[in-house]
N, C-alpha and C positions, 0 to 999 in steps of 0.2 A: 475317107469313109469307105472306099472300096476295099481297104485293107482289113477293116474290122470284120472278124468272122461272124457269120449269120447263124451258124449252128455248130454244135460240138465244141462249145467253149469249155474252159476248164471247170467252171462252176456247174455247168450242165452235166458234164461227164461225171463229176463227183456225185451229184444227186442221182444220176441214172444208175451208177454202180451200187449205191446204197439201196435204191428201190429194187434193183434186180436181186441183190443179196437178201432182201426181205421177202422174196418170192413173188414180187409183182411183175407182171409183163405188160408192156406198153408199146405204143407206136411213137416214132420220132418224126417230127415235122409233118404232122397230120394236117390236111387241109381243113380250114374252118368251115363248118356247114353254113351255107348261105353266102360265103365269100371265099371262093377257092384261091384267091390271090394271097390270102393270109394263111399262116400256118400256126399250129399249136406246137410248142416246143416238145412237150411230153403229153401224149393223149392216152387215156384209159377209155377205150371206146365202149366197152360193155357197161362200165359204171358211169359213163358220160362225165368224166372228170378231165378238165383241161388244166395243164400246169404250164405256167410261163415263168422263165427265169429272166428277170429284167435286169439289164445292166444299169449301173448307177448313173452314168453320164447320159446315156441315150434315152432313159425313161424318167429322168428327173428325180432321183432319190433325194428325199428331204434331208438325209443325213450326210451323204457323200457327193451328191450332184453338184456340178460346177457350171458356171456360165463363162464361156470364153470371152475374152476382152476384144480380140480381133474379130471384126465383122459381127459384133454383138447382136445387132438387130436380126440379121439372117439366122444366127444360131438360136436366138430366142424363139423365133417363129418355127424353126425346124423342131426344136425340142417340145414346144407347145403342140405342134401337129402330131408328134409321136405320142404324147399323152392323150390327146383327143382320139387317136386311132386305137390306143389301148382300151380306152373307155368304150368306144364303139364295138370293138371286138368282144369285150366282156358282155356288153348288152346283147349282141347277136347270139352268143353262146348261151346265155341265160334264157333268152327267149326260146331257144331250141331245146331247152331242158337240161343243159349242161351245168355242172358246178365248176367254177373257175377258182384256181389257186394261183396266186402270184407271189413269188419269192424274189428277193433282191439277190444280186450276185454275191454280196458280202455276207449273206445269211449263213449260219452254221449248217453244213450239209446234213448233220445228224438231226437237227431240229427241223429243217426243211423236209427231210425224208419222212419224219414222224408226222408232220402236218399233212403231207400228201397221202401217206398210208392211212391216216385216220379218215381223210376225205373219201378215199377210194372204198374203204370198208363200209363207211356210212352210206354210200350211194350205190353199192353193188346191188344188182338185180338178182332175184332168185333165178336159178337156171331152169 
């Protein structure tokens, strides 16, 4: 587990490049308001849009997620805890007035960038 990158994964970098090319500026690994131990992968602070790029294994993708056979009970509890934490983080952000966008690591970067761009433009505050 310690070898798995927590940030700057390939799918995150692809998405960030597309968002930057679209003229959007963002914060990376921004602390979640109300729980500073958790971070938002890509945060648009003015629009209050939080983007999470979830890994298929770690966050239980219904399409690509797998359950290890070795130590199955421990892994089942671990992955369930990850999903519960994701739901809690989403609830915290929405309670604070943020919009949350979650994309899977296998998502097409162009489609994910368009989804994020639409959310940011929809939630932008007038200056």
